[in-house]
Steps between C-alpha positions, in 0.01 A plus 500: 500500500274200513437385854533145614166333554421232756192335615370634832297270724214690662449466872215615715537842649412359834796257476733799458391676813770556755358252741530225244862562399732212605708547814868406540432277805257299286785437254746405770253270672371353180600149603361340810787253521764704680651211685530302179693788349761461774607184321572689185854418376605866512389529858664170594829619349490810723392314806787250464745792562407468864679162525853620440439820689383312809792257462752785497351665809491168691856411400634835620286518812611156614861576411532190285865382483618382155851389594847540356386467141188636325480206267554228756405649833662325797629212284795705381719408794840667518766290667665729753805276518552481120785693350272557198256695710562817299431330171179353638382842599588637157294226324210578726532866427480440128182293531353750737543779251308296245212450739499865598475600135211260450321638804522849352305370199245352745465843662450660155235248414309571818521868425354452149234268636398763754493775230230292327296481820548871574395596145192281538408675825531849349289399198224351712495800732463726192202291393351512839534882522337530160176389668548769763580807290365597155799730428804274548736547200505210264883521482521376854402158374850471363672599820572131579740494204697811612479513883855377542630811337570757777467788251145385418392615849548856375260434218250366738526815715434711190196292416367561850558873462333513162198312637474747784506789253244347273276406790508869606407618146208258487379570848188668351404187307241299688596143579298196563453422871764253614726560202667818611875495412705451814861608477597319811440172321750600233748619757461176691564306184814709423619440859446126452703512178779685683509236776496217244774674308725510810418142602551362152831677459626381843371145452807392301733622769287358778481154350870499419578594857288215637558231249882523521638363832781677680841369596469560873669431829267341752549398859441139612557298818449820709518453876435787739440316825827590677609826661844611615543471874837600643862509385717316750805727449536631855532147643793260461457209261304208655316328218708201402326486163696810391806293417380143555682492839440242770218586741620748759826582333416859409326564831829397678698738290669225293490695177779293335220262395413750226839426332367190328232702322639857476879510553562444129221742421668781697838410340333541161364848596847614616660379175228674304578825677866473402417398143272800432743739673781394272285532195399843614857609569678333213249524216266775618227249529175518698482393864254209498328347799577137581272205430423234761291189506216381719348162424359513143568867443781755479475860610681824509470837668286780365737795510306829521724768638557532785338164584591148418179294530551131592264212440372275780626138478189385680277640228726356231456154654117547472543643144691186406183299554329712239782419256482132567127511431566672168746237386271215602204658316700558179746211485322204653216284378394440855234745628647749738403483858378751752215629284374706788809716498557494124151462340585654158839350424366344184514848351874475489470266204276753322724801535775661301687639800480452878604708793474375862458772761478541869480792743738474796726691734828652398773676703669812380850576616662850503852566628863508417847460658759754626858498613582633848774504759295362787157564657467749771350317796350745753409377843194700595427312825488148628381265218449797274736554207498694177698374202575766246651452150652803329583567142178427329620556143521848366235635741719451808194407705550291807272201571430411858305205653403425855623181656454339841227368723447837667321654205122485473507346152739225601252219449509585132880484489711191432844417386706206368851436384701238311839454343588439135823306517784572263623207296867559597549677833273573792651850511291576195176374641205738438286586800128592433281663763131582429285739700128532447360810670157657516629834369798693380587867469713667241666811644578793279869606494409824685347317788718189519773678700325395818598148430863580544460709812226280654244777534219350291157470651426154364146478637413820320678397180318169477166660586522735204370383162856500369677662209267534202763366254505161679159501674367210294786274614520628859263229631589143564820405314805273508864607549780269384859539624773315306834498675843332443726619787798297379489684164368848558551566871212742579368545143179325415197504272150565614177452299145606578183352374132576520243240407151562369201272452291514188324266263580391146336317211717201438478405130643199322495389139508122539616415150850349508555623147462869583593482865744224546615616846138521620581847621233678701448865451394740776257781432501712814147622578603775735861614458525817709494385860696803613199715429303339782509750786442251779781265393248217484685347209837495689580163647749386759736224386636278771876456449473121531363498140848604384653212702257260332595634158874444576417170673675620818372384838374750754774409746862515371372538147777426244497503121784260394767644280463211261182647362544714187280780645727537805824554299324736252347714778834531682675602178233755425533645858877542461458675165242736645708599802807547285334718238160613642405718210600269208434151647170549695262363238591129519467489879168681493362257240608197701344651816173569318479158349563333836231710651268409212555137584414567865166674444388249234493229774256692722156327519158649551163391634166492325135517593201342335249737348129432547196690375470664849848652515555596130365849550728549797797377288419747220484784750839405637650483155377849420628642826837315503598383149857429609401260782174340389420309185297209365744235379328432169624228270392450138611416150461723194458331160489647157239358265222592254187597679166672451387755755347839571816639652535838330297806409502409136353160589232666701417730208488199270250327727285817513494528123422131461210518744361799303531290187298222665228752584491605136454138397213456742334817385531397140344164584208672670429712199476174290160453663372746245515430123779707331439698182736569222598860407297473175191415696558797725544738208184370336320550831633853520360572146163372612493743785242785459657829381509765762328830423719785382745564221587197296758649256871443478659807662758539217324393181153597608357186344255299704587154608212281412457128546191316384393211713303202366293305750347172385127505485315385800231243422154626581613861546502801272839594369635840422831652390735614768805724487770525764785747497837446682656820595842611618533578866618855443240685297516882478208731527574668164557190300218579252643847433841359420340236274325770295818707465823298514709812458362648818612199703787601734833327450546246777718199574316182412403289796404144498142437609372181647156352497352419832402141513222312674297197424183469276149507641411135442675176402399530138754464223497825307641579164716808467588704201708814485413700193731772368302756305612783275255745649424586857174393657347250718439157357166341486385152419181312425416141478612381164630845409836681502660713758732792477776631727715807507864425583749234592541431877818623655772259591428534863174311464639206315 
């Protein structure tokens, strides 16, 4: 077959010496205007990616608040008093969905933008490494187009393995000093590609996480400068602000002054008890706690068996100020006052929902009522009595309390009494006696016989911890005796009650559309006071608080029969004593609701927290969570907001920062002039052939490339031949070329040319000549050259 002829340009033999071959660093540093290249449009496009990346990090780090609507920010004000509030929220929700969809496209655009930058970095690193290693596979120049494919990492690992094997086979081949193949460079490059693969694949998720704001609840107007001091439960009422009484009225025991504010409130609670009892008995309904009002708010008990937790009216009065501030901020064009207390109330107009909250004291009540014939009053000695009440339900335990000035715990004991008049006849008047004692003991039926025969050792009994079944209510408690001698002779009803102090998170939804009653909800922070071994959570209730609840004076206290609560209570008493097992529920509910009214009136003191005593306060709260607390107040608003408030957000920031590092590295590499893949392949073909076998390991044909150098003026020219060889030659290639039948059958492997850069910045001409017969091509100036075989695909 006729070979293809080309003109070969002779070059001096001295120019082809190894010391004169072009080096890769010379190609990369061909231009001395590195800073000018930074202004290349391709580099500017990549560098501009930093702007949105930095903006996202700053927005999330500063916690930028968007508002109630993504398309209008804080201008989409929702009128809390409008009956169309729900439709306003629905319209906002529709526009928000549109904006969220658009932001997803933005996140995808940032991801694609970063892919361009990442591919540019990988390409430039490959070019840079080509100046370091003369055996780097040419196929790695195309990694930038495939690095996003996770499966491609496996191919890279195979290439590294092949290079390691081929390097071992060619270990006997001498190499030029400074050009020894270094596998660690290739491994480092593969590691870089793996990192870039991970970062590029995570960039879409990271940008979406940071570019899309979250609908969050945030706290505003937070105040933590007040700590709980003391609950004034063991003292009689003295603060006239409790019920807007005249100065000194409560201190003098004139509790009837509370009737103007709370008499109708108690009547309401009694009626509520009867109403829910009849729903329960007649329609198998649910027993619901009553609702009462204090200033701007209404409240109810938190029923968590066996406790009924009652709100503090003092805290509700302070809480009402928060509600007033909310309405002024959302409904008035006049700027709200007291910006020191409520600095962030303008956020109410930017929110979708609002919840006002406060931490404050709450009192838990535990107890019930029993029917009995009469208490057993035992005279132990002068001024020392023991009052015992038998028939404690199905257990038949007997409750005993100490009474009289002769007992050592007498200072902690107190009593009060009043009369609830009947509307028709004084014979049906209901007498109420209340005993508050420091302790009580519940005697087991096996040991209560001493009560009847008077042989009990009361000092020993009250010194013991008490029966385990009732140990958590054996400390300070109240005993109520309800008697009606003209109706039942010696039969009566007795009730016991134990009060516990704890703290609750008072929460209020201020919207009149969703919470028309302005009902406050109680979230009890610690609801197991009976588990405290030292009874620190148990409080002593002075009986005068019950007098104040019924508006009955300390001396000759009378509740007039004209009040609805009086007639209802007397009727419930008569039903209970007539049928104790069937009619007990109504009386018990009325008693509990009246007691709930009493404890809700109890005030408390506060202390101001300073930086010097905050650590002490925290230690007290940890040691005694039932008696110490910081009375925090705040509002929680729901709005759209940026922020680094989750682990996914943190991961997004980390990925974005890694992306910024990639952009900066890419920009640094722009100091050196980039080369195209074609230029690199041409440079590889100009590289001097290494000594050793130069035949294709399957065909046996040599791979010959004739190089044409332009004549150098003033120098002698001569033909030159360069041969590009596969990286995996075999020692017996010539033998297999002579006898194809003797070649062993093997699976074909793809071979890659190592690439490096030419010896000098000349512009060579390259011709690959397929020949019909094997041999090494030669060329002369003006003559023809011959070659042996077509180069394998791996060198293209």
